[in-house]
C-alpha positions as CSV (number, residue, x, y, z in Angstrom):
1,M,0.0,0.0,0.0
2,E,1.3,3.5,-0.9
3,F,1.1,6.5,1.4
4,E,-1.6,8.2,-0.7
5,E,-3.9,5.1,-0.7
6,Y,-3.4,4.7,3.1
7,E,-4.2,8.4,3.7
8,L,-7.4,8.2,1.7
9,E,-8.6,5.1,3.7
10,A,-7.4,6.3,7.1
11,L,-9.0,9.7,6.8
12,K,-12.4,8.1,6.1
13,T,-12.4,6.8,9.7
14,R,-11.7,10.0,11.5
15,Q,-14.4,11.4,13.8
16,P,-15.7,14.7,12.5
17,N,-15.0,16.4,15.9
18,A,-11.4,15.2,16.2
19,D,-9.0,18.1,16.4
20,L,-5.2,18.5,16.1
21,L,-4.8,18.5,19.9
22,Y,-6.4,15.1,20.2
23,V,-4.6,13.4,17.3
24,L,-1.2,14.8,18.2
25,G,-1.8,13.8,21.9
26,K,-2.6,10.3,20.9
27,I,0.7,9.7,19.1
28,P,2.8,9.3,22.3
29,V,-0.1,7.4,23.9
30,E,-0.1,4.8,21.1
31,G,3.7,4.8,21.0
32,G,3.7,4.1,24.7
33,E,1.4,1.2,24.2
34,A,3.8,-0.3,21.7
35,F,6.7,0.3,24.1
36,Q,4.7,-1.4,26.9
37,H,5.0,-4.8,25.1
38,L,8.8,-4.4,25.0
39,L,8.9,-3.5,28.7
40,K,6.8,-6.5,29.6
41,A,9.1,-8.8,27.6
42,T,12.3,-7.2,29.1
43,Y,11.3,-6.9,32.7
44,H,8.4,-9.3,33.3
45,G,9.5,-12.3,31.3
46,K,6.6,-12.2,28.9
47,P,7.2,-13.3,25.3
48,L,7.7,-10.3,23.0
49,D,4.5,-9.8,21.1
50,T,5.7,-8.3,17.9
51,D,2.2,-8.5,16.4
52,A,0.8,-6.3,19.1
53,I,3.7,-3.9,18.6
54,I,3.0,-3.7,14.9
55,D,-0.7,-3.2,15.7
56,E,0.1,-0.2,17.9
57,L,2.5,1.2,15.3
58,G,-0.4,1.1,12.9
59,D,-2.4,3.3,15.4
60,V,0.6,5.7,15.6
61,L,0.5,5.8,11.8
62,W,-3.2,6.5,11.8
63,Y,-2.8,9.5,14.2
64,L,0.2,10.8,12.3
65,T,-1.7,10.6,9.1
66,N,-4.6,12.6,10.6
67,A,-2.3,15.2,12.1
68,A,-0.5,15.7,8.8
69,S,-3.8,16.0,7.0
70,M,-5.0,18.6,9.5
71,L,-1.8,20.6,8.9
72,G,-2.4,20.3,5.1
73,V,0.5,18.1,4.3
74,S,0.8,14.5,3.0
75,L,2.7,11.6,4.6
76,E,4.8,11.6,1.5
77,A,5.8,15.3,2.1
78,V,6.5,14.5,5.8
79,A,8.7,11.6,4.8
80,K,10.6,13.7,2.2
81,L,11.1,16.5,4.7
82,N,12.4,14.1,7.3
83,I,14.8,12.5,4.9
84,D,16.0,15.9,3.8
85,K,16.6,16.8,7.5
86,L,18.5,13.5,8.1
87,R,20.7,14.1,5.0
88,Q,21.6,17.5,6.3
89,R,22.5,16.0,9.6
90,H,24.2,12.8,8.6
91,G,24.9,12.9,4.8
92,E,24.1,9.7,2.9
93,T,24.6,7.4,5.9
94,Y,24.6,7.6,9.7
95,N,27.2,10.1,10.9
96,P,28.3,9.4,14.5
97,A,30.3,12.7,14.5
98,H,26.9,14.4,14.7
99,Y,26.5,13.1,18.2
100,A,30.2,13.6,19.2
101,P,30.9,14.9,22.7
102,G,30.6,18.6,23.0
103,K,27.5,18.7,20.8
104,T,25.2,17.7,23.6
105,R,24.7,19.0,27.1
106,T,24.9,16.9,30.2
107,A,22.0,16.4,32.6
108,V,23.8,18.7,35.1
109,E,24.1,21.4,32.5
110,L,20.5,21.1,31.5
111,A,19.4,21.2,35.2
112,G,21.2,24.5,35.5
113,L,19.0,25.9,32.7
114,V,15.8,25.1,34.6
115,G,14.1,28.3,35.9
116,K,16.1,30.7,33.8
């Protein structure tokens, strides 16, 4: 399935009163539900339920699609903009120098910024 086809189908199922606050707010909720399956496998000895994770990722995609639509942009445009940003950051492949020491702040440094 291509992005455009998915968008057309996904948008048919959006409630008329859904707004941007709701759909953006649900993205981390659904992502957290996907993460919960990994936590249960890692810390509670449950088998990793990859089907459930994939199901939750589908929900993330649905909310992302609706948010993009509400902002007047397609998933294809979002994907292209993201790849453009990554190319600027890394070049054609992952660039570990982008994350080299000195480019990030420590937790102590960040704590000093609180309240300023």
